[in-house]
PDB file with SEQRES, HELIX, SHEET and CRYST1 records, atoms N, CA, C and O in Angstrom:
SEQRES   1 A   81  ALA ALA VAL LEU THR ASN LEU VAL VAL PHE ALA LYS VAL          
SEQRES   2 A   81  LEU TYR GLY TRP GLY MET PHE TYR MET ASP VAL ALA GLU          
SEQRES   3 A   81  TYR GLY TRP ALA TYR LEU PHE LEU SER THR VAL LEU TYR          
SEQRES   4 A   81  PHE LEU TRP VAL ASP VAL TRP ALA TYR VAL SER HIS ARG          
SEQRES   5 A   81  ALA LEU HIS LEU PRO PHE LEU TYR LYS SER VAL HIS LYS          
SEQRES   6 A   81  VAL HIS HIS THR TRP LYS GLN THR THR ALA PHE VAL GLY          
SEQRES   7 A   81  LEU ALA LEU                                                  
HELIX    1 AA1 ALA A    2  TYR A   15  1                                  14    
HELIX    2 AA2 VAL A   24  GLU A   26  5                                   3    
HELIX    3 AA3 TRP A   29  ALA A   53  1                                  25    
HELIX    4 AA4 PRO A   57  LEU A   59  1                                   3    
HELIX    5 AA5 TYR A   60  HIS A   64  3                                   5    
HELIX    6 AA6 LYS A   65  THR A   69  5                                   5    
HELIX    7 AA7 ALA A   75  LEU A   79  5                                   5    
CRYST1    1.000    1.000    1.000  90.00  90.00  90.00 P 1           1          
ATOM      1  N   ALA A   1      94.797 103.018  97.925  1.00  0.00           N  
ATOM      2  CA  ALA A   1      94.223 103.463  96.664  1.00  0.00           C  
ATOM      3  C   ALA A   1      93.899 104.960  96.728  1.00  0.00           C  
ATOM      4  O   ALA A   1      94.094 105.683  95.751  1.00  0.00           O  
ATOM      5  N   ALA A   2      93.408 105.415  97.872  1.00  0.00           N  
ATOM      6  CA  ALA A   2      93.060 106.828  98.006  1.00  0.00           C  
ATOM      7  C   ALA A   2      94.303 107.710  97.918  1.00  0.00           C  
ATOM      8  O   ALA A   2      94.264 108.793  97.335  1.00  0.00           O  
ATOM      9  N   VAL A   3      95.396 107.245  98.495  1.00  0.00           N  
ATOM     10  CA  VAL A   3      96.639 108.025  98.441  1.00  0.00           C  
ATOM     11  C   VAL A   3      97.119 108.128  97.000  1.00  0.00           C  
ATOM     12  O   VAL A   3      97.524 109.203  96.555  1.00  0.00           O  
ATOM     13  N   LEU A   4      97.078 107.036  96.279  1.00  0.00           N  
ATOM     14  CA  LEU A   4      97.508 107.052  94.880  1.00  0.00           C  
ATOM     15  C   LEU A   4      96.628 107.980  94.047  1.00  0.00           C  
ATOM     16  O   LEU A   4      97.129 108.730  93.209  1.00  0.00           O  
ATOM     17  N   THR A   5      95.323 107.926  94.278  1.00  0.00           N  
ATOM     18  CA  THR A   5      94.410 108.806  93.550  1.00  0.00           C  
ATOM     19  C   THR A   5      94.727 110.271  93.822  1.00  0.00           C  
ATOM     20  O   THR A   5      94.757 111.085  92.899  1.00  0.00           O  
ATOM     21  N   ASN A   6      94.964 110.606  95.088  1.00  0.00           N  
ATOM     22  CA  ASN A   6      95.301 111.990  95.425  1.00  0.00           C  
ATOM     23  C   ASN A   6      96.613 112.422  94.796  1.00  0.00           C  
ATOM     24  O   ASN A   6      96.734 113.558  94.337  1.00  0.00           O  
ATOM     25  N   LEU A   7      97.587 111.543  94.767  1.00  0.00           N  
ATOM     26  CA  LEU A   7      98.861 111.887  94.134  1.00  0.00           C  
ATOM     27  C   LEU A   7      98.684 112.165  92.646  1.00  0.00           C  
ATOM     28  O   LEU A   7      99.301 113.087  92.113  1.00  0.00           O  
ATOM     29  N   VAL A   8      97.861 111.391  91.981  1.00  0.00           N  
ATOM     30  CA  VAL A   8      97.609 111.607  90.556  1.00  0.00           C  
ATOM     31  C   VAL A   8      96.918 112.947  90.342  1.00  0.00           C  
ATOM     32  O   VAL A   8      97.290 113.702  89.444  1.00  0.00           O  
ATOM     33  N   VAL A   9      95.919 113.244  91.158  1.00  0.00           N  
ATOM     34  CA  VAL A   9      95.205 114.518  91.017  1.00  0.00           C  
ATOM     35  C   VAL A   9      96.138 115.689  91.277  1.00  0.00           C  
ATOM     36  O   VAL A   9      96.136 116.657  90.516  1.00  0.00           O  
ATOM     37  N   PHE A  10      96.935 115.619  92.336  1.00  0.00           N  
ATOM     38  CA  PHE A  10      97.878 116.701  92.626  1.00  0.00           C  
ATOM     39  C   PHE A  10      98.885 116.873  91.495  1.00  0.00           C  
ATOM     40  O   PHE A  10      99.215 118.002  91.132  1.00  0.00           O  
ATOM     41  N   ALA A  11      99.378 115.772  90.933  1.00  0.00           N  
ATOM     42  CA  ALA A  11     100.329 115.868  89.826  1.00  0.00           C  
ATOM     43  C   ALA A  11      99.679 116.522  88.616  1.00  0.00           C  
ATOM     44  O   ALA A  11     100.317 117.312  87.920  1.00  0.00           O  
ATOM     45  N   LYS A  12      98.413 116.201  88.360  1.00  0.00           N  
ATOM     46  CA  LYS A  12      97.724 116.813  87.218  1.00  0.00           C  
ATOM     47  C   LYS A  12      97.563 118.313  87.416  1.00  0.00           C  
ATOM     48  O   LYS A  12      97.717 119.085  86.470  1.00  0.00           O  
ATOM     49  N   VAL A  13      97.256 118.726  88.633  1.00  0.00           N  
ATOM     50  CA  VAL A  13      97.077 120.148  88.904  1.00  0.00           C  
ATOM     51  C   VAL A  13      98.413 120.875  88.896  1.00  0.00           C  
ATOM     52  O   VAL A  13      98.538 121.934  88.281  1.00  0.00           O  
ATOM     53  N   LEU A  14      99.411 120.319  89.570  1.00  0.00           N  
ATOM     54  CA  LEU A  14     100.693 120.995  89.709  1.00  0.00           C  
ATOM     55  C   LEU A  14     101.489 121.056  88.410  1.00  0.00           C  
ATOM     56  O   LEU A  14     102.137 122.066  88.134  1.00  0.00           O  
ATOM     57  N   TYR A  15     101.450 119.994  87.608  1.00  0.00           N  
ATOM     58  CA  TYR A  15     102.288 119.923  86.421  1.00  0.00           C  
ATOM     59  C   TYR A  15     101.525 120.113  85.110  1.00  0.00           C  
ATOM     60  O   TYR A  15     102.105 120.013  84.029  1.00  0.00           O  
ATOM     61  N   GLY A  16     100.221 120.388  85.210  1.00  0.00           N  
ATOM     62  CA  GLY A  16      99.450 120.657  84.005  1.00  0.00           C  
ATOM     63  C   GLY A  16      99.079 119.421  83.213  1.00  0.00           C  
ATOM     64  O   GLY A  16      98.698 119.530  82.047  1.00  0.00           O  
ATOM     65  N   TRP A  17      99.181 118.233  83.824  1.00  0.00           N  
ATOM     66  CA  TRP A  17      98.782 117.014  83.127  1.00  0.00           C  
ATOM     67  C   TRP A  17      97.263 116.923  83.162  1.00  0.00           C  
ATOM     68  O   TRP A  17      96.636 117.377  84.119  1.00  0.00           O  
ATOM     69  N   GLY A  18      96.686 116.357  82.154  1.00  0.00           N  
ATOM     70  CA  GLY A  18      95.238 116.187  82.146  1.00  0.00           C  
ATOM     71  C   GLY A  18      94.532 117.403  81.580  1.00  0.00           C  
ATOM     72  O   GLY A  18      95.142 118.259  80.940  1.00  0.00           O  
ATOM     73  N   MET A  19      93.222 117.461  81.831  1.00  0.00           N  
ATOM     74  CA  MET A  19      92.412 118.522  81.247  1.00  0.00           C  
ATOM     75  C   MET A  19      91.720 119.343  82.325  1.00  0.00           C  
ATOM     76  O   MET A  19      90.528 119.629  82.207  1.00  0.00           O  
ATOM     77  N   PHE A  20      92.435 119.723  83.364  1.00  0.00           N  
ATOM     78  CA  PHE A  20      91.864 120.583  84.386  1.00  0.00           C  
ATOM     79  C   PHE A  20      91.865 122.023  83.890  1.00  0.00           C  
ATOM     80  O   PHE A  20      92.809 122.459  83.230  1.00  0.00           O  
ATOM     81  N   TYR A  21      90.824 122.743  84.203  1.00  0.00           N  
ATOM     82  CA  TYR A  21      90.804 124.164  83.914  1.00  0.00           C  
ATOM     83  C   TYR A  21      90.090 124.872  85.048  1.00  0.00           C  
ATOM     84  O   TYR A  21      89.181 124.314  85.662  1.00  0.00           O  
ATOM     85  N   MET A  22      90.493 126.079  85.321  1.00  0.00           N  
ATOM     86  CA  MET A  22      89.967 126.825  86.462  1.00  0.00           C  
ATOM     87  C   MET A  22      89.022 127.945  86.052  1.00  0.00           C  
ATOM     88  O   MET A  22      88.346 128.517  86.907  1.00  0.00           O  
ATOM     89  N   ASP A  23      88.958 128.267  84.786  1.00  0.00           N  
ATOM     90  CA  ASP A  23      88.127 129.363  84.292  1.00  0.00           C  
ATOM     91  C   ASP A  23      87.016 128.788  83.425  1.00  0.00           C  
ATOM     92  O   ASP A  23      87.279 128.239  82.356  1.00  0.00           O  
ATOM     93  N   VAL A  24      85.778 128.915  83.885  1.00  0.00           N  
ATOM     94  CA  VAL A  24      84.643 128.366  83.143  1.00  0.00           C  
ATOM     95  C   VAL A  24      84.540 128.993  81.762  1.00  0.00           C  
ATOM     96  O   VAL A  24      84.116 128.328  80.816  1.00  0.00           O  
ATOM     97  N   ALA A  25      84.912 130.236  81.628  1.00  0.00           N  
ATOM     98  CA  ALA A  25      84.829 130.918  80.337  1.00  0.00           C  
ATOM     99  C   ALA A  25      85.731 130.274  79.287  1.00  0.00           C  
ATOM    100  O   ALA A  25      85.522 130.466  78.089  1.00  0.00           O  
ATOM    101  N   GLU A  26      86.719 129.524  79.721  1.00  0.00           N  
ATOM    102  CA  GLU A  26      87.648 128.886  78.786  1.00  0.00           C  
ATOM    103  C   GLU A  26      86.917 127.892  77.871  1.00  0.00           C  
ATOM    104  O   GLU A  26      87.204 127.823  76.676  1.00  0.00           O  
ATOM    105  N   TYR A  27      85.975 127.124  78.434  1.00  0.00           N  
ATOM    106  CA  TYR A  27      85.221 126.144  77.647  1.00  0.00           C  
ATOM    107  C   TYR A  27      83.722 126.430  77.627  1.00  0.00           C  
ATOM    108  O   TYR A  27      83.022 125.941  76.740  1.00  0.00           O  
ATOM    109  N   GLY A  28      83.219 127.194  78.564  1.00  0.00           N  
ATOM    110  CA  GLY A  28      81.798 127.526  78.608  1.00  0.00           C  
ATOM    111  C   GLY A  28      81.025 126.667  79.592  1.00  0.00           C  
ATOM    112  O   GLY A  28      81.463 125.596  80.011  1.00  0.00           O  
ATOM    113  N   TRP A  29      79.855 127.184  79.942  1.00  0.00           N  
ATOM    114  CA  TRP A  29      78.998 126.499  80.921  1.00  0.00           C  
ATOM    115  C   TRP A  29      78.441 125.193  80.380  1.00  0.00           C  
ATOM    116  O   TRP A  29      78.279 124.236  81.137  1.00  0.00           O  
ATOM    117  N   ALA A  30      78.144 125.134  79.090  1.00  0.00           N  
ATOM    118  CA  ALA A  30      77.605 123.900  78.504  1.00  0.00           C  
ATOM    119  C   ALA A  30      78.607 122.759  78.638  1.00  0.00           C  
ATOM    120  O   ALA A  30      78.237 121.634  78.975  1.00  0.00           O  
ATOM    121  N   TYR A  31      79.879 123.055  78.372  1.00  0.00           N  
ATOM    122  CA  TYR A  31      80.913 122.034  78.503  1.00  0.00           C  
ATOM    123  C   TYR A  31      81.055 121.586  79.952  1.00  0.00           C  
ATOM    124  O   TYR A  31      81.203 120.394  80.221  1.00  0.00           O  
ATOM    125  N   LEU A  32      81.011 122.524  80.879  1.00  0.00           N  
ATOM    126  CA  LEU A  32      81.113 122.184  82.296  1.00  0.00           C  
ATOM    127  C   LEU A  32      79.976 121.253  82.699  1.00  0.00           C  
ATOM    128  O   LEU A  32      80.208 120.234  83.349  1.00  0.00           O  
ATOM    129  N   PHE A  33      78.750 121.597  82.317  1.00  0.00           N  
ATOM    130  CA  PHE A  33      77.592 120.769  82.655  1.00  0.00           C  
ATOM    131  C   PHE A  33      77.684 119.394  82.004  1.00  0.00           C  
ATOM    132  O   PHE A  33      77.505 118.374  82.670  1.00  0.00           O  
ATOM    133  N   LEU A  34      77.965 119.367  80.698  1.00  0.00           N  
ATOM    134  CA  LEU A  34      78.020 118.100  79.973  1.00  0.00           C  
ATOM    135  C   LEU A  34      79.145 117.206  80.489  1.00  0.00           C  
ATOM    136  O   LEU A  34      78.942 116.005  80.667  1.00  0.00           O  
ATOM    137  N   SER A  35      80.313 117.766  80.728  1.00  0.00           N  
ATOM    138  CA  SER A  35      81.429 116.951  81.204  1.00  0.00           C  
ATOM    139  C   SER A  35      81.157 116.410  82.605  1.00  0.00           C  
ATOM    140  O   SER A  35      81.580 115.300  82.930  1.00  0.00           O  
ATOM    141  N   THR A  36      80.453 117.181  83.439  1.00  0.00           N  
ATOM    142  CA  THR A  36      80.097 116.698  84.775  1.00  0.00           C  
ATOM    143  C   THR A  36      79.121 115.534  84.688  1.00  0.00           C  
ATOM    144  O   THR A  36      79.289 114.524  85.371  1.00  0.00           O  
ATOM    145  N   VAL A  37      78.102 115.674  83.849  1.00  0.00           N  
ATOM    146  CA  VAL A  37      77.130 114.592  83.676  1.00  0.00           C  
ATOM    147  C   VAL A  37      77.811 113.350  83.106  1.00  0.00           C  
ATOM    148  O   VAL A  37      77.580 112.242  83.590  1.00  0.00           O  
ATOM    149  N   LEU A  38      78.643 113.525  82.089  1.00  0.00           N  
ATOM    150  CA  LEU A  38      79.341 112.380  81.493  1.00  0.00           C  
ATOM    151  C   LEU A  38      80.284 111.715  82.485  1.00  0.00           C  
ATOM    152  O   LEU A  38      80.429 110.493  82.478  1.00  0.00           O  
ATOM    153  N   TYR A  39      80.925 112.506  83.339  1.00  0.00           N  
ATOM    154  CA  TYR A  39      81.810 111.931  84.348  1.00  0.00           C  
ATOM    155  C   TYR A  39      81.033 111.008  85.293  1.00  0.00           C  
ATOM    156  O   TYR A  39      81.464 109.887  85.563  1.00  0.00           O  
ATOM    157  N   PHE A  40      79.888 111.484  85.793  1.00  0.00           N  
ATOM    158  CA  PHE A  40      79.112 110.658  86.712  1.00  0.00           C  
ATOM    159  C   PHE A  40      78.529 109.431  86.014  1.00  0.00           C  
ATOM    160  O   PHE A  40      78.432 108.365  86.622  1.00  0.00           O  
ATOM    161  N   LEU A  41      78.140 109.566  84.751  1.00  0.00           N  
ATOM    162  CA  LEU A  41      77.684 108.399  83.997  1.00  0.00           C  
ATOM    163  C   LEU A  41      78.811 107.383  83.842  1.00  0.00           C  
ATOM    164  O   LEU A  41      78.590 106.182  83.993  1.00  0.00           O  
ATOM    165  N   TRP A  42      80.026 107.865  83.538  1.00  0.00           N  
ATOM    166  CA  TRP A  42      81.172 106.971  83.392  1.00  0.00           C  
ATOM    167  C   TRP A  42      81.456 106.231  84.699  1.00  0.00           C  
ATOM    168  O   TRP A  42      81.727 105.031  84.680  1.00  0.00           O  
ATOM    169  N   VAL A  43      81.397 106.930  85.825  1.00  0.00           N  
ATOM    170  CA  VAL A  43      81.643 106.289  87.119  1.00  0.00           C  
ATOM    171  C   VAL A  43      80.597 105.207  87.376  1.00  0.00           C  
ATOM    172  O   VAL A  43      80.938 104.123  87.849  1.00  0.00           O  
ATOM    173  N   ASP A  44      79.333 105.485  87.072  1.00  0.00           N  
ATOM    174  CA  ASP A  44      78.278 104.491  87.261  1.00  0.00           C  
ATOM    175  C   ASP A  44      78.463 103.281  86.350  1.00  0.00           C  
ATOM    176  O   ASP A  44      78.299 102.143  86.788  1.00  0.00           O  
ATOM    177  N   VAL A  45      78.805 103.523  85.086  1.00  0.00           N  
ATOM    178  CA  VAL A  45      79.030 102.415  84.154  1.00  0.00           C  
ATOM    179  C   VAL A  45      80.209 101.573  84.626  1.00  0.00           C  
ATOM    180  O   VAL A  45      80.133 100.345  84.614  1.00  0.00           O  
ATOM    181  N   TRP A  46      81.288 102.212  85.039  1.00  0.00           N  
ATOM    182  CA  TRP A  46      82.462 101.489  85.505  1.00  0.00           C  
ATOM    183  C   TRP A  46      82.137 100.661  86.752  1.00  0.00           C  
ATOM    184  O   TRP A  46      82.585  99.520  86.865  1.00  0.00           O  
ATOM    185  N   ALA A  47      81.366 101.219  87.687  1.00  0.00           N  
ATOM    186  CA  ALA A  47      80.981 100.477  88.894  1.00  0.00           C  
ATOM    187  C   ALA A  47      80.117  99.274  88.523  1.00  0.00           C  
ATOM    188  O   ALA A  47      80.293  98.190  89.079  1.00  0.00           O  
ATOM    189  N   TYR A  48      79.194  99.454  87.597  1.00  0.00           N  
ATOM    190  CA  TYR A  48      78.329  98.351  87.185  1.00  0.00           C  
ATOM    191  C   TYR A  48      79.141  97.243  86.506  1.00  0.00           C  
ATOM    192  O   TYR A  48      78.999  96.069  86.850  1.00  0.00           O  
ATOM    193  N   VAL A  49      79.984  97.613  85.549  1.00  0.00           N  
ATOM    194  CA  VAL A  49      80.765  96.610  84.812  1.00  0.00           C  
ATOM    195  C   VAL A  49      81.723  95.871  85.746  1.00  0.00           C  
ATOM    196  O   VAL A  49      81.859  94.651  85.662  1.00  0.00           O  
ATOM    197  N   SER A  50      82.380  96.605  86.629  1.00  0.00           N  
ATOM    198  CA  SER A  50      83.315  95.931  87.547  1.00  0.00           C  
ATOM    199  C   SER A  50      82.569  95.027  88.518  1.00  0.00           C  
ATOM    200  O   SER A  50      83.063  93.952  88.859  1.00  0.00           O  
ATOM    201  N   HIS A  51      81.380  95.447  88.974  1.00  0.00           N  
ATOM    202  CA  HIS A  51      80.605  94.592  89.871  1.00  0.00           C  
ATOM    203  C   HIS A  51      80.115  93.339  89.147  1.00  0.00           C  
ATOM    204  O   HIS A  51      80.118  92.249  89.719  1.00  0.00           O  
ATOM    205  N   ARG A  52      79.698  93.490  87.901  1.00  0.00           N  
ATOM    206  CA  ARG A  52      79.281  92.313  87.130  1.00  0.00           C  
ATOM    207  C   ARG A  52      80.459  91.374  86.907  1.00  0.00           C  
ATOM    208  O   ARG A  52      80.287  90.155  86.944  1.00  0.00           O  
ATOM    209  N   ALA A  53      81.642  91.914  86.677  1.00  0.00           N  
ATOM    210  CA  ALA A  53      82.828  91.076  86.494  1.00  0.00           C  
ATOM    211  C   ALA A  53      83.139  90.288  87.759  1.00  0.00           C  
ATOM    212  O   ALA A  53      83.626  89.160  87.688  1.00  0.00           O  
ATOM    213  N   LEU A  54      82.857  90.878  88.913  1.00  0.00           N  
ATOM    214  CA  LEU A  54      83.094  90.158  90.169  1.00  0.00           C  
ATOM    215  C   LEU A  54      82.130  88.992  90.360  1.00  0.00           C  
ATOM    216  O   LEU A  54      82.329  88.173  91.258  1.00  0.00           O  
ATOM    217  N   HIS A  55      81.110  88.903  89.547  1.00  0.00           N  
ATOM    218  CA  HIS A  55      80.189  87.772  89.612  1.00  0.00           C  
ATOM    219  C   HIS A  55      80.592  86.635  88.686  1.00  0.00           C  
ATOM    220  O   HIS A  55      79.886  85.628  88.619  1.00  0.00           O  
ATOM    221  N   LEU A  56      81.698  86.760  87.973  1.00  0.00           N  
ATOM    222  CA  LEU A  56      82.229  85.631  87.218  1.00  0.00           C  
ATOM    223  C   LEU A  56      82.657  84.567  88.219  1.00  0.00           C  
ATOM    224  O   LEU A  56      83.217  84.900  89.263  1.00  0.00           O  
ATOM    225  N   PRO A  57      82.407  83.299  87.925  1.00  0.00           N  
ATOM    226  CA  PRO A  57      82.611  82.240  88.931  1.00  0.00           C  
ATOM    227  C   PRO A  57      83.977  82.257  89.618  1.00  0.00           C  
ATOM    228  O   PRO A  57      84.051  82.099  90.837  1.00  0.00           O  
ATOM    229  N   PHE A  58      85.042  82.442  88.870  1.00  0.00           N  
ATOM    230  CA  PHE A  58      86.365  82.376  89.501  1.00  0.00           C  
ATOM    231  C   PHE A  58      86.645  83.569  90.404  1.00  0.00           C  
ATOM    232  O   PHE A  58      87.436  83.450  91.339  1.00  0.00           O  
ATOM    233  N   LEU A  59      86.018  84.720  90.151  1.00  0.00           N  
ATOM    234  CA  LEU A  59      86.194  85.880  91.023  1.00  0.00           C  
ATOM    235  C   LEU A  59      85.185  85.884  92.170  1.00  0.00           C  
ATOM    236  O   LEU A  59      85.486  86.352  93.268  1.00  0.00           O  
ATOM    237  N   TYR A  60      83.995  85.363  91.909  1.00  0.00           N  
ATOM    238  CA  TYR A  60      82.958  85.396  92.938  1.00  0.00           C  
ATOM    239  C   TYR A  60      83.365  84.574  94.154  1.00  0.00           C  
ATOM    240  O   TYR A  60      83.292  85.053  95.285  1.00  0.00           O  
ATOM    241  N   LYS A  61      83.788  83.346  93.921  1.00  0.00           N  
ATOM    242  CA  LYS A  61      84.118  82.450  95.038  1.00  0.00           C  
ATOM    243  C   LYS A  61      85.307  82.936  95.848  1.00  0.00           C  
ATOM    244  O   LYS A  61      85.312  82.832  97.075  1.00  0.00           O  
ATOM    245  N   SER A  62      86.304  83.461  95.173  1.00  0.00           N  
ATOM    246  CA  SER A  62      87.537  83.808  95.878  1.00  0.00           C  
ATOM    247  C   SER A  62      87.588  85.244  96.386  1.00  0.00           C  
ATOM    248  O   SER A  62      88.342  85.534  97.316  1.00  0.00           O  
ATOM    249  N   VAL A  63      86.810  86.145  95.804  1.00  0.00           N  
ATOM    250  CA  VAL A  63      86.946  87.558  96.141  1.00  0.00           C  
ATOM    251  C   VAL A  63      85.631  88.192  96.597  1.00  0.00           C  
ATOM    252  O   VAL A  63      85.605  88.904  97.601  1.00  0.00           O  
ATOM    253  N   HIS A  64      84.572  87.946  95.889  1.00  0.00           N  
ATOM    254  CA  HIS A  64      83.375  88.771  96.000  1.00  0.00           C  
ATOM    255  C   HIS A  64      82.281  88.201  96.903  1.00  0.00           C  
ATOM    256  O   HIS A  64      81.364  88.928  97.288  1.00  0.00           O  
ATOM    257  N   LYS A  65      82.360  86.947  97.239  1.00  0.00           N  
ATOM    258  CA  LYS A  65      81.277  86.300  97.982  1.00  0.00           C  
ATOM    259  C   LYS A  65      80.994  86.981  99.314  1.00  0.00           C  
ATOM    260  O   LYS A  65      79.839  87.048  99.737  1.00  0.00           O  
ATOM    261  N   VAL A  66      82.022  87.484  99.980  1.00  0.00           N  
ATOM    262  CA  VAL A  66      81.842  88.138 101.281  1.00  0.00           C  
ATOM    263  C   VAL A  66      80.932  89.366 101.161  1.00  0.00           C  
ATOM    264  O   VAL A  66      80.227  89.707 102.111  1.00  0.00           O  
ATOM    265  N   HIS A  67      80.944  90.012 100.032  1.00  0.00           N  
ATOM    266  CA  HIS A  67      80.093  91.180  99.798  1.00  0.00           C  
ATOM    267  C   HIS A  67      78.612  90.814  99.955  1.00  0.00           C  
ATOM    268  O   HIS A  67      77.818  91.619 100.443  1.00  0.00           O  
ATOM    269  N   HIS A  68      78.252  89.616  99.546  1.00  0.00           N  
ATOM    270  CA  HIS A  68      76.857  89.201  99.607  1.00  0.00           C  
ATOM    271  C   HIS A  68      76.481  88.560 100.935  1.00  0.00           C  
ATOM    272  O   HIS A  68      75.324  88.185 101.127  1.00  0.00           O  
ATOM    273  N   THR A  69      77.418  88.427 101.843  1.00  0.00           N  
ATOM    274  CA  THR A  69      77.088  87.888 103.169  1.00  0.00           C  
ATOM    275  C   THR A  69      76.625  88.974 104.124  1.00  0.00           C  
ATOM    276  O   THR A  69      76.053  88.659 105.167  1.00  0.00           O  
ATOM    277  N   TRP A  70      76.850  90.217 103.809  1.00  0.00           N  
ATOM    278  CA  TRP A  70      76.427  91.322 104.662  1.00  0.00           C  
ATOM    279  C   TRP A  70      74.919  91.455 104.616  1.00  0.00           C  
ATOM    280  O   TRP A  70      74.329  91.447 103.535  1.00  0.00           O  
ATOM    281  N   LYS A  71      74.290  91.577 105.762  1.00  0.00           N  
ATOM    282  CA  LYS A  71      72.829  91.706 105.831  1.00  0.00           C  
ATOM    283  C   LYS A  71      72.404  93.133 106.159  1.00  0.00           C  
ATOM    284  O   LYS A  71      71.278  93.518 105.843  1.00  0.00           O  
ATOM    285  N   GLN A  72      73.266  93.925 106.779  1.00  0.00           N  
ATOM    286  CA  GLN A  72      72.930  95.301 107.127  1.00  0.00           C  
ATOM    287  C   GLN A  72      72.906  96.155 105.858  1.00  0.00           C  
ATOM    288  O   GLN A  72      73.793  96.056 105.010  1.00  0.00           O  
ATOM    289  N   THR A  73      71.902  96.971 105.748  1.00  0.00           N  
ATOM    290  CA  THR A  73      71.815  97.856 104.587  1.00  0.00           C  
ATOM    291  C   THR A  73      72.343  99.247 104.966  1.00  0.00           C  
ATOM    292  O   THR A  73      71.579 100.155 105.293  1.00  0.00           O  
ATOM    293  N   THR A  74      73.640  99.377 104.911  1.00  0.00           N  
ATOM    294  CA  THR A  74      74.281 100.661 105.177  1.00  0.00           C  
ATOM    295  C   THR A  74      75.147 101.035 103.977  1.00  0.00           C  
ATOM    296  O   THR A  74      75.374 100.227 103.076  1.00  0.00           O  
ATOM    297  N   ALA A  75      75.618 102.259 103.987  1.00  0.00           N  
ATOM    298  CA  ALA A  75      76.502 102.698 102.896  1.00  0.00           C  
ATOM    299  C   ALA A  75      77.808 101.935 102.906  1.00  0.00           C  
ATOM    300  O   ALA A  75      78.461 101.827 101.869  1.00  0.00           O  
ATOM    301  N   PHE A  76      78.212 101.398 104.060  1.00  0.00           N  
ATOM    302  CA  PHE A  76      79.491 100.713 104.174  1.00  0.00           C  
ATOM    303  C   PHE A  76      79.470  99.337 103.513  1.00  0.00           C  
ATOM    304  O   PHE A  76      80.533  98.787 103.224  1.00  0.00           O  
ATOM    305  N   VAL A  77      78.294  98.768 103.268  1.00  0.00           N  
ATOM    306  CA  VAL A  77      78.203  97.483 102.587  1.00  0.00           C  
ATOM    307  C   VAL A  77      78.774  97.611 101.183  1.00  0.00           C  
ATOM    308  O   VAL A  77      79.386  96.672 100.674  1.00  0.00           O  
ATOM    309  N   GLY A  78      78.582  98.762 100.555  1.00  0.00           N  
ATOM    310  CA  GLY A  78      79.120  98.989  99.222  1.00  0.00           C  
ATOM    311  C   GLY A  78      80.639  98.926  99.177  1.00  0.00           C  
ATOM    312  O   GLY A  78      81.215  98.663  98.121  1.00  0.00           O  
ATOM    313  N   LEU A  79      81.287  99.160 100.294  1.00  0.00           N  
ATOM    314  CA  LEU A  79      82.743  99.093 100.353  1.00  0.00           C  
ATOM    315  C   LEU A  79      83.238  97.658 100.492  1.00  0.00           C  
ATOM    316  O   LEU A  79      84.433  97.398 100.351  1.00  0.00           O  
ATOM    317  N   ALA A  80      82.334  96.731 100.766  1.00  0.00           N  
ATOM    318  CA  ALA A  80      82.719  95.338 100.968  1.00  0.00           C  
ATOM    319  C   ALA A  80      82.688  94.578  99.647  1.00  0.00           C  
ATOM    320  O   ALA A  80      82.155  93.471  99.575  1.00  0.00           O  
ATOM    321  N   LEU A  81      83.252  95.166  98.616  1.00  0.00           N  
ATOM    322  CA  LEU A  81      83.273  94.510  97.324  1.00  0.00           C  
ATOM    323  C   LEU A  81      84.317  93.442  97.319  1.00  0.00           C  
ATOM    324  O   LEU A  81      84.499  92.761  96.310  1.00  0.00           O  
TER     325      LEU A  81                                                      
END                                                                             
């Protein structure tokens, strides 16, 4: 998944796909701040919704149950989705 994500990002930068910009003056500081905040909010909402979906009975038993068997409270437990 990480390789695919990097390929998409590189393609967006190299071929001009997406909405990347390198000059803050192009859109302004307010846009930079707001888009950064909205991006992190979107990531949090997506993580919450996908985690809640994994608690649906047919996904929980077959996919997600192992996530709740971990007892250690480390950052790596979050990867055991």
